[in-house]
PDB file of N, CA, C and O in Angstrom:
ATOM      1  N   MET A   1      91.834 -55.592-135.573  1.00  0.00           N
ATOM      2  CA  MET A   1      92.338 -55.309-134.239  1.00  0.00           C
ATOM      3  C   MET A   1      91.824 -56.396-133.297  1.00  0.00           C
ATOM      4  O   MET A   1      90.663 -56.796-133.384  1.00  0.00           O
ATOM      5  N   ASP A   2      92.666 -56.864-132.419  1.00  0.00           N
ATOM      6  CA  ASP A   2      92.279 -57.895-131.458  1.00  0.00           C
ATOM      7  C   ASP A   2      91.355 -57.321-130.397  1.00  0.00           C
ATOM      8  O   ASP A   2      91.385 -56.131-130.083  1.00  0.00           O
ATOM      9  N   ASP A   3      90.540 -58.205-129.861  1.00  0.00           N
ATOM     10  CA  ASP A   3      89.649 -57.823-128.764  1.00  0.00           C
ATOM     11  C   ASP A   3      90.485 -57.783-127.491  1.00  0.00           C
ATOM     12  O   ASP A   3      90.783 -58.825-126.907  1.00  0.00           O
ATOM     13  N   VAL A   4      90.860 -56.596-127.064  1.00  0.00           N
ATOM     14  CA  VAL A   4      91.766 -56.435-125.927  1.00  0.00           C
ATOM     15  C   VAL A   4      91.001 -55.892-124.731  1.00  0.00           C
ATOM     16  O   VAL A   4      90.306 -54.881-124.829  1.00  0.00           O
ATOM     17  N   GLU A   5      91.135 -56.564-123.621  1.00  0.00           N
ATOM     18  CA  GLU A   5      90.553 -56.094-122.364  1.00  0.00           C
ATOM     19  C   GLU A   5      91.675 -55.500-121.523  1.00  0.00           C
ATOM     20  O   GLU A   5      92.734 -56.110-121.375  1.00  0.00           O
ATOM     21  N   ILE A   6      91.451 -54.342-120.986  1.00  0.00           N
ATOM     22  CA  ILE A   6      92.438 -53.715-120.113  1.00  0.00           C
ATOM     23  C   ILE A   6      92.045 -54.018-118.678  1.00  0.00           C
ATOM     24  O   ILE A   6      90.954 -53.668-118.229  1.00  0.00           O
ATOM     25  N   ALA A   7      92.940 -54.668-117.975  1.00  0.00           N
ATOM     26  CA  ALA A   7      92.671 -55.002-116.575  1.00  0.00           C
ATOM     27  C   ALA A   7      92.985 -53.798-115.706  1.00  0.00           C
ATOM     28  O   ALA A   7      94.094 -53.265-115.734  1.00  0.00           O
ATOM     29  N   ILE A   8      92.009 -53.384-114.947  1.00  0.00           N
ATOM     30  CA  ILE A   8      92.194 -52.263-114.039  1.00  0.00           C
ATOM     31  C   ILE A   8      92.231 -52.826-112.633  1.00  0.00           C
ATOM     32  O   ILE A   8      91.302 -53.501-112.189  1.00  0.00           O
ATOM     33  N   SER A   9      93.297 -52.542-111.956  1.00  0.00           N
ATOM     34  CA  SER A   9      93.442 -53.096-110.613  1.00  0.00           C
ATOM     35  C   SER A   9      92.468 -52.437-109.642  1.00  0.00           C
ATOM     36  O   SER A   9      91.948 -51.349-109.891  1.00  0.00           O
ATOM     37  N   LYS A  10      92.242 -53.116-108.555  1.00  0.00           N
ATOM     38  CA  LYS A  10      91.364 -52.620-107.502  1.00  0.00           C
ATOM     39  C   LYS A  10      91.944 -51.311-106.960  1.00  0.00           C
ATOM     40  O   LYS A  10      93.138 -51.238-106.671  1.00  0.00           O
ATOM     41  N   PRO A  11      91.121 -50.296-106.824  1.00  0.00           N
ATOM     42  CA  PRO A  11      91.644 -49.027-106.309  1.00  0.00           C
ATOM     43  C   PRO A  11      92.333 -49.207-104.956  1.00  0.00           C
ATOM     44  O   PRO A  11      91.808 -49.857-104.051  1.00  0.00           O
ATOM     45  N   ALA A  12      93.486 -48.630-104.850  1.00  0.00           N
ATOM     46  CA  ALA A  12      94.272 -48.768-103.618  1.00  0.00           C
ATOM     47  C   ALA A  12      93.610 -48.065-102.440  1.00  0.00           C
ATOM     48  O   ALA A  12      93.873 -48.401-101.285  1.00  0.00           O
ATOM     49  N   ASP A  13      92.755 -47.095-102.727  1.00  0.00           N
ATOM     50  CA  ASP A  13      92.156 -46.341-101.631  1.00  0.00           C
ATOM     51  C   ASP A  13      90.915 -47.015-101.042  1.00  0.00           C
ATOM     52  O   ASP A  13      90.384 -46.542-100.037  1.00  0.00           O
ATOM     53  N   TRP A  14      90.443 -48.107-101.645  1.00  0.00           N
ATOM     54  CA  TRP A  14      89.287 -48.807-101.089  1.00  0.00           C
ATOM     55  C   TRP A  14      89.762 -49.873-100.127  1.00  0.00           C
ATOM     56  O   TRP A  14      90.473 -50.803-100.505  1.00  0.00           O
ATOM     57  N   VAL A  15      89.366 -49.725 -98.897  1.00  0.00           N
ATOM     58  CA  VAL A  15      89.731 -50.676 -97.850  1.00  0.00           C
ATOM     59  C   VAL A  15      88.456 -51.032 -97.093  1.00  0.00           C
ATOM     60  O   VAL A  15      87.713 -50.139 -96.684  1.00  0.00           O
ATOM     61  N   PRO A  16      88.193 -52.326 -96.901  1.00  0.00           N
ATOM     62  CA  PRO A  16      87.011 -52.684 -96.116  1.00  0.00           C
ATOM     63  C   PRO A  16      87.068 -52.041 -94.735  1.00  0.00           C
ATOM     64  O   PRO A  16      88.125 -51.977 -94.107  1.00  0.00           O
ATOM     65  N   ARG A  17      85.933 -51.574 -94.283  1.00  0.00           N
ATOM     66  CA  ARG A  17      85.884 -50.910 -92.970  1.00  0.00           C
ATOM     67  C   ARG A  17      86.029 -51.910 -91.842  1.00  0.00           C
ATOM     68  O   ARG A  17      85.637 -53.071 -91.964  1.00  0.00           O
ATOM     69  N   ASP A  18      86.592 -51.448 -90.755  1.00  0.00           N
ATOM     70  CA  ASP A  18      86.654 -52.240 -89.532  1.00  0.00           C
ATOM     71  C   ASP A  18      85.260 -52.193 -88.915  1.00  0.00           C
ATOM     72  O   ASP A  18      84.770 -51.120 -88.564  1.00  0.00           O
ATOM     73  N   LEU A  19      84.632 -53.338 -88.784  1.00  0.00           N
ATOM     74  CA  LEU A  19      83.249 -53.394 -88.314  1.00  0.00           C
ATOM     75  C   LEU A  19      83.129 -53.569 -86.809  1.00  0.00           C
ATOM     76  O   LEU A  19      82.038 -53.447 -86.252  1.00  0.00           O
ATOM     77  N   ASP A  20      84.227 -53.848 -86.158  1.00  0.00           N
ATOM     78  CA  ASP A  20      84.198 -54.172 -84.727  1.00  0.00           C
ATOM     79  C   ASP A  20      83.569 -53.091 -83.855  1.00  0.00           C
ATOM     80  O   ASP A  20      82.855 -53.405 -82.903  1.00  0.00           O
ATOM     81  N   ASN A  21      83.819 -51.842 -84.162  1.00  0.00           N
ATOM     82  CA  ASN A  21      83.362 -50.759 -83.289  1.00  0.00           C
ATOM     83  C   ASN A  21      82.092 -50.063 -83.777  1.00  0.00           C
ATOM     84  O   ASN A  21      81.724 -49.009 -83.256  1.00  0.00           O
ATOM     85  N   LEU A  22      81.423 -50.642 -84.770  1.00  0.00           N
ATOM     86  CA  LEU A  22      80.210 -50.022 -85.298  1.00  0.00           C
ATOM     87  C   LEU A  22      78.975 -50.591 -84.607  1.00  0.00           C
ATOM     88  O   LEU A  22      78.898 -51.786 -84.320  1.00  0.00           O
ATOM     89  N   SER A  23      78.026 -49.724 -84.351  1.00  0.00           N
ATOM     90  CA  SER A  23      76.755 -50.160 -83.754  1.00  0.00           C
ATOM     91  C   SER A  23      75.922 -50.877 -84.817  1.00  0.00           C
ATOM     92  O   SER A  23      76.253 -50.850 -86.003  1.00  0.00           O
ATOM     93  N   VAL A  24      74.856 -51.505 -84.385  1.00  0.00           N
ATOM     94  CA  VAL A  24      73.951 -52.173 -85.322  1.00  0.00           C
ATOM     95  C   VAL A  24      73.387 -51.156 -86.310  1.00  0.00           C
ATOM     96  O   VAL A  24      73.305 -51.432 -87.507  1.00  0.00           O
ATOM     97  N   GLU A  25      73.001 -49.994 -85.818  1.00  0.00           N
ATOM     98  CA  GLU A  25      72.467 -48.953 -86.706  1.00  0.00           C
ATOM     99  C   GLU A  25      73.524 -48.488 -87.707  1.00  0.00           C
ATOM    100  O   GLU A  25      73.224 -48.286 -88.884  1.00  0.00           O
ATOM    101  N   ALA A  26      74.739 -48.321 -87.246  1.00  0.00           N
ATOM    102  CA  ALA A  26      75.823 -47.914 -88.145  1.00  0.00           C
ATOM    103  C   ALA A  26      76.089 -48.996 -89.189  1.00  0.00           C
ATOM    104  O   ALA A  26      76.373 -48.685 -90.346  1.00  0.00           O
ATOM    105  N   LEU A  27      75.999 -50.244 -88.793  1.00  0.00           N
ATOM    106  CA  LEU A  27      76.186 -51.350 -89.734  1.00  0.00           C
ATOM    107  C   LEU A  27      75.076 -51.359 -90.785  1.00  0.00           C
ATOM    108  O   LEU A  27      75.336 -51.608 -91.962  1.00  0.00           O
ATOM    109  N   LYS A  28      73.849 -51.088 -90.364  1.00  0.00           N
ATOM    110  CA  LYS A  28      72.733 -51.017 -91.308  1.00  0.00           C
ATOM    111  C   LYS A  28      72.929 -49.873 -92.296  1.00  0.00           C
ATOM    112  O   LYS A  28      72.648 -50.017 -93.486  1.00  0.00           O
ATOM    113  N   GLU A  29      73.406 -48.753 -91.807  1.00  0.00           N
ATOM    114  CA  GLU A  29      73.683 -47.605 -92.679  1.00  0.00           C
ATOM    115  C   GLU A  29      74.805 -47.938 -93.662  1.00  0.00           C
ATOM    116  O   GLU A  29      74.754 -47.552 -94.830  1.00  0.00           O
ATOM    117  N   TYR A  30      75.799 -48.645 -93.185  1.00  0.00           N
ATOM    118  CA  TYR A  30      76.914 -49.073 -94.035  1.00  0.00           C
ATOM    119  C   TYR A  30      76.406 -50.001 -95.141  1.00  0.00           C
ATOM    120  O   TYR A  30      76.820 -49.876 -96.293  1.00  0.00           O
ATOM    121  N   ILE A  31      75.516 -50.928 -94.797  1.00  0.00           N
ATOM    122  CA  ILE A  31      74.925 -51.817 -95.797  1.00  0.00           C
ATOM    123  C   ILE A  31      74.166 -50.999 -96.836  1.00  0.00           C
ATOM    124  O   ILE A  31      74.263 -51.268 -98.033  1.00  0.00           O
ATOM    125  N   LYS A  32      73.415 -50.004 -96.382  1.00  0.00           N
ATOM    126  CA  LYS A  32      72.662 -49.141 -97.294  1.00  0.00           C
ATOM    127  C   LYS A  32      73.606 -48.414 -98.252  1.00  0.00           C
ATOM    128  O   LYS A  32      73.353 -48.353 -99.455  1.00  0.00           O
ATOM    129  N   ASP A  33      74.685 -47.869 -97.717  1.00  0.00           N
ATOM    130  CA  ASP A  33      75.670 -47.176 -98.550  1.00  0.00           C
ATOM    131  C   ASP A  33      76.291 -48.120 -99.576  1.00  0.00           C
ATOM    132  O   ASP A  33      76.440 -47.770-100.747  1.00  0.00           O
ATOM    133  N   LEU A  34      76.646 -49.312 -99.125  1.00  0.00           N
ATOM    134  CA  LEU A  34      77.248 -50.288-100.033  1.00  0.00           C
ATOM    135  C   LEU A  34      76.254 -50.727-101.104  1.00  0.00           C
ATOM    136  O   LEU A  34      76.632 -50.922-102.259  1.00  0.00           O
ATOM    137  N   SER A  35      75.002 -50.882-100.733  1.00  0.00           N
ATOM    138  CA  SER A  35      73.969 -51.273-101.694  1.00  0.00           C
ATOM    139  C   SER A  35      73.799 -50.208-102.773  1.00  0.00           C
ATOM    140  O   SER A  35      73.645 -50.529-103.951  1.00  0.00           O
ATOM    141  N   CYS A  36      73.828 -48.957-102.372  1.00  0.00           N
ATOM    142  CA  CYS A  36      73.730 -47.851-103.339  1.00  0.00           C
ATOM    143  C   CYS A  36      74.923 -47.860-104.291  1.00  0.00           C
ATOM    144  O   CYS A  36      74.766 -47.664-105.496  1.00  0.00           O
ATOM    145  N   GLU A  37      76.083 -48.083-103.758  1.00  0.00           N
ATOM    146  CA  GLU A  37      77.288 -48.123-104.590  1.00  0.00           C
ATOM    147  C   GLU A  37      77.247 -49.319-105.532  1.00  0.00           C
ATOM    148  O   GLU A  37      77.627 -49.207-106.697  1.00  0.00           O
ATOM    149  N   LEU A  38      76.793 -50.451-105.038  1.00  0.00           N
ATOM    150  CA  LEU A  38      76.675 -51.643-105.868  1.00  0.00           C
ATOM    151  C   LEU A  38      75.702 -51.405-107.017  1.00  0.00           C
ATOM    152  O   LEU A  38      75.975 -51.807-108.148  1.00  0.00           O
ATOM    153  N   GLU A  39      74.595 -50.769-106.748  1.00  0.00           N
ATOM    154  CA  GLU A  39      73.618 -50.458-107.791  1.00  0.00           C
ATOM    155  C   GLU A  39      74.214 -49.496-108.821  1.00  0.00           C
ATOM    156  O   GLU A  39      73.981 -49.649-110.020  1.00  0.00           O
ATOM    157  N   ARG A  40      74.965 -48.528-108.367  1.00  0.00           N
ATOM    158  CA  ARG A  40      75.619 -47.576-109.282  1.00  0.00           C
ATOM    159  C   ARG A  40      76.590 -48.299-110.207  1.00  0.00           C
ATOM    160  O   ARG A  40      76.644 -48.012-111.403  1.00  0.00           O
ATOM    161  N   VAL A  41      77.349 -49.227-109.659  1.00  0.00           N
ATOM    162  CA  VAL A  41      78.313 -49.990-110.456  1.00  0.00           C
ATOM    163  C   VAL A  41      77.583 -50.889-111.450  1.00  0.00           C
ATOM    164  O   VAL A  41      78.001 -51.007-112.602  1.00  0.00           O
ATOM    165  N   ARG A  42      76.503 -51.517-111.017  1.00  0.00           N
ATOM    166  CA  ARG A  42      75.727 -52.373-111.926  1.00  0.00           C
ATOM    167  C   ARG A  42      75.154 -51.576-113.095  1.00  0.00           C
ATOM    168  O   ARG A  42      75.155 -52.055-114.229  1.00  0.00           O
ATOM    169  N   LYS A  43      74.668 -50.369-112.829  1.00  0.00           N
ATOM    170  CA  LYS A  43      74.151 -49.517-113.902  1.00  0.00           C
ATOM    171  C   LYS A  43      75.261 -49.147-114.880  1.00  0.00           C
ATOM    172  O   LYS A  43      75.048 -49.134-116.092  1.00  0.00           O
ATOM    173  N   GLU A  44      76.433 -48.850-114.356  1.00  0.00           N
ATOM    174  CA  GLU A  44      77.570 -48.509-115.215  1.00  0.00           C
ATOM    175  C   GLU A  44      77.943 -49.692-116.103  1.00  0.00           C
ATOM    176  O   GLU A  44      78.217 -49.520-117.291  1.00  0.00           O
ATOM    177  N   ILE A  45      77.954 -50.878-115.530  1.00  0.00           N
ATOM    178  CA  ILE A  45      78.257 -52.080-116.311  1.00  0.00           C
ATOM    179  C   ILE A  45      77.218 -52.260-117.410  1.00  0.00           C
ATOM    180  O   ILE A  45      77.572 -52.547-118.554  1.00  0.00           O
ATOM    181  N   SER A  46      75.952 -52.096-117.080  1.00  0.00           N
ATOM    182  CA  SER A  46      74.878 -52.238-118.071  1.00  0.00           C
ATOM    183  C   SER A  46      75.039 -51.240-119.210  1.00  0.00           C
ATOM    184  O   SER A  46      74.891 -51.598-120.379  1.00  0.00           O
ATOM    185  N   MET A  47      75.338 -49.998-118.873  1.00  0.00           N
ATOM    186  CA  MET A  47      75.519 -48.974-119.909  1.00  0.00           C
ATOM    187  C   MET A  47      76.694 -49.325-120.814  1.00  0.00           C
ATOM    188  O   MET A  47      76.612 -49.170-122.032  1.00  0.00           O
ATOM    189  N   ARG A  48      77.773 -49.793-120.225  1.00  0.00           N
ATOM    190  CA  ARG A  48      78.946 -50.152-121.027  1.00  0.00           C
ATOM    191  C   ARG A  48      78.663 -51.357-121.919  1.00  0.00           C
ATOM    192  O   ARG A  48      79.156 -51.422-123.045  1.00  0.00           O
ATOM    193  N   GLU A  49      77.880 -52.305-121.430  1.00  0.00           N
ATOM    194  CA  GLU A  49      77.523 -53.463-122.248  1.00  0.00           C
ATOM    195  C   GLU A  49      76.666 -53.043-123.434  1.00  0.00           C
ATOM    196  O   GLU A  49      76.824 -53.581-124.530  1.00  0.00           O
ATOM    197  N   VAL A  50      75.765 -52.096-123.232  1.00  0.00           N
ATOM    198  CA  VAL A  50      74.938 -51.590-124.329  1.00  0.00           C
ATOM    199  C   VAL A  50      75.815 -50.911-125.374  1.00  0.00           C
ATOM    200  O   VAL A  50      75.664 -51.161-126.569  1.00  0.00           O
ATOM    201  N   VAL A  51      76.718 -50.065-124.934  1.00  0.00           N
ATOM    202  CA  VAL A  51      77.611 -49.363-125.858  1.00  0.00           C
ATOM    203  C   VAL A  51      78.450 -50.364-126.641  1.00  0.00           C
ATOM    204  O   VAL A  51      78.611 -50.233-127.855  1.00  0.00           O
ATOM    205  N   ARG A  52      78.977 -51.350-125.954  1.00  0.00           N
ATOM    206  CA  ARG A  52      79.812 -52.353-126.619  1.00  0.00           C
ATOM    207  C   ARG A  52      78.993 -53.151-127.627  1.00  0.00           C
ATOM    208  O   ARG A  52      79.462 -53.426-128.732  1.00  0.00           O
ATOM    209  N   SER A  53      77.780 -53.520-127.254  1.00  0.00           N
ATOM    210  CA  SER A  53      76.907 -54.274-128.149  1.00  0.00           C
ATOM    211  C   SER A  53      76.581 -53.463-129.402  1.00  0.00           C
ATOM    212  O   SER A  53      76.591 -53.991-130.513  1.00  0.00           O
ATOM    213  N   GLU A  54      76.295 -52.181-129.212  1.00  0.00           N
ATOM    214  CA  GLU A  54      76.003 -51.307-130.353  1.00  0.00           C
ATOM    215  C   GLU A  54      77.222 -51.149-131.251  1.00  0.00           C
ATOM    216  O   GLU A  54      77.094 -51.143-132.476  1.00  0.00           O
ATOM    217  N   ALA A  55      78.386 -51.022-130.659  1.00  0.00           N
ATOM    218  CA  ALA A  55      79.613 -50.903-131.445  1.00  0.00           C
ATOM    219  C   ALA A  55      79.879 -52.196-132.209  1.00  0.00           C
ATOM    220  O   ALA A  55      80.242 -52.158-133.385  1.00  0.00           O
ATOM    221  N   ASP A  56      79.702 -53.332-131.554  1.00  0.00           N
ATOM    222  CA  ASP A  56      79.895 -54.618-132.225  1.00  0.00           C
ATOM    223  C   ASP A  56      78.944 -54.759-133.405  1.00  0.00           C
ATOM    224  O   ASP A  56      79.342 -55.215-134.477  1.00  0.00           O
ATOM    225  N   ALA A  57      77.689 -54.369-133.211  1.00  0.00           N
ATOM    226  CA  ALA A  57      76.700 -54.458-134.284  1.00  0.00           C
ATOM    227  C   ALA A  57      77.067 -53.548-135.449  1.00  0.00           C
ATOM    228  O   ALA A  57      76.890 -53.923-136.608  1.00  0.00           O
ATOM    229  N   MET A  58      77.572 -52.370-135.156  1.00  0.00           N
ATOM    230  CA  MET A  58      77.935 -51.419-136.199  1.00  0.00           C
ATOM    231  C   MET A  58      79.102 -51.941-137.036  1.00  0.00           C
ATOM    232  O   MET A  58      79.093 -51.806-138.260  1.00  0.00           O
ATOM    233  N   PHE A  59      80.089 -52.524-136.400  1.00  0.00           N
ATOM    234  CA  PHE A  59      81.278 -52.964-137.120  1.00  0.00           C
ATOM    235  C   PHE A  59      81.089 -54.308-137.814  1.00  0.00           C
ATOM    236  O   PHE A  59      81.932 -54.698-138.623  1.00  0.00           O
ATOM    237  N   LYS A  60      80.012 -55.024-137.523  1.00  0.00           N
ATOM    238  CA  LYS A  60      79.750 -56.294-138.193  1.00  0.00           C
ATOM    239  C   LYS A  60      79.026 -56.097-139.516  1.00  0.00           C
ATOM    240  O   LYS A  60      78.897 -57.048-140.287  1.00  0.00           O
ATOM    241  N   LYS A  61      78.550 -54.885-139.802  1.00  0.00           N
ATOM    242  CA  LYS A  61      77.821 -54.605-141.051  1.00  0.00           C
ATOM    243  C   LYS A  61      78.746 -54.616-142.233  1.00  0.00           C
ATOM    244  O   LYS A  61      78.307 -54.401-143.363  1.00  0.00           O
TER     245      LYS A  61
END
């Protein structure tokens, strides 16, 4: 079987926020929220890489 990657498009519901009307405190909170989400995504990527690596190792035997 070929190594096939499925491209998943960017979710249509994610839209960058309008920053013009946010206070400095609100902007800091927004950065905090984005940082948490970024960390969550990085952990998911790491977990998937581990699973893929383990699967690759299993099928190479």
